[in-house]
C-alpha positions in Angstrom: -21.9 18.1 -24.2 -24.3 18.1 -21.3 -23.7 18.5 -17.6 -25.1 15.5 -15.6 -24.6 14.8 -11.9 -21.3 16.8 -11.7 -20.0 15.1 -14.8 -19.5 16.4 -18.3 -20.7 13.8 -20.8 -20.0 14.1 -24.5 -23.2 12.7 -25.9 -21.6 12.0 -29.3 -19.6 9.1 -27.8 -21.2 5.7 -27.3 -21.8 5.4 -23.6 -23.6 3.4 -20.9 -24.2 5.3 -17.7 -25.8 4.1 -14.4 -25.6 5.1 -10.8 -22.9 2.5 -10.2 -21.1 2.2 -13.6 -19.9 4.3 -16.5 -18.6 2.9 -19.8 -17.6 5.2 -22.7 -16.2 4.2 -26.1 -13.8 6.9 -27.4 -15.0 7.2 -31.0 -18.0 8.7 -32.8 -19.6 5.5 -34.0 -18.8 2.6 -31.7 -18.1 0.3 -34.7 -14.3 0.4 -34.8 -11.4 -0.7 -32.7 -11.6 2.3 -30.5 -10.7 2.1 -26.8 -13.3 2.2 -24.1 -13.2 2.8 -20.4 -15.2 0.8 -17.9 -15.5 2.0 -14.3 -17.7 0.4 -11.6 -18.2 1.5 -8.0 -18.1 -2.2 -6.9 -14.9 -3.0 -8.7 -11.4 -2.1 -7.5 -10.0 -1.8 -11.1 -10.7 0.5 -14.0 -10.5 -1.2 -17.4 -9.4 0.6 -20.6 -9.4 -1.2 -23.9 -11.3 -3.9 -25.7 -11.1 -7.4 -27.2 -9.4 -6.3 -30.4 -6.9 -3.8 -28.9 -6.3 -5.5 -25.6 -7.0 -4.4 -22.0 -5.2 -2.3 -19.5 -6.2 -2.2 -15.8 -5.6 0.6 -13.3 -6.3 0.7 -9.7 -8.6 3.6 -8.8 -5.7 5.3 -7.1 -3.5 5.0 -10.2 -6.3 6.3 -12.4 -6.9 9.2 -10.1 -3.2 10.1 -10.3 -3.3 9.8 -14.1 -6.4 12.1 -14.3 -4.7 14.6 -12.0 -1.7 14.8 -14.4 -4.0 15.3 -17.4 -5.9 18.1 -15.6 -2.6 19.7 -14.6 -1.7 19.9 -18.3 1.3 17.5 -18.1 0.7 16.0 -21.5 -0.6 19.1 -23.3 2.6 19.8 -25.3 2.5 16.3 -26.7 -1.1 16.6 -28.1 -0.3 18.9 -31.0 
């Protein structure tokens, strides 16, 4: 992992990063049906998913709440 502009970026994951957009695919190879996340400063929605698995959209506020719960450890006991 590297630290880049106050972000931690796992360089093993396929990603596309610019000053206005970040897209990360959550697998090691980028050749499977793994979900991706697509965020853009100029869009009101954050998109998770892909053509094969389908898409889910969150408002930025909904996503912020979700991330806060993850950081607080809300889901940790379910990850074992």
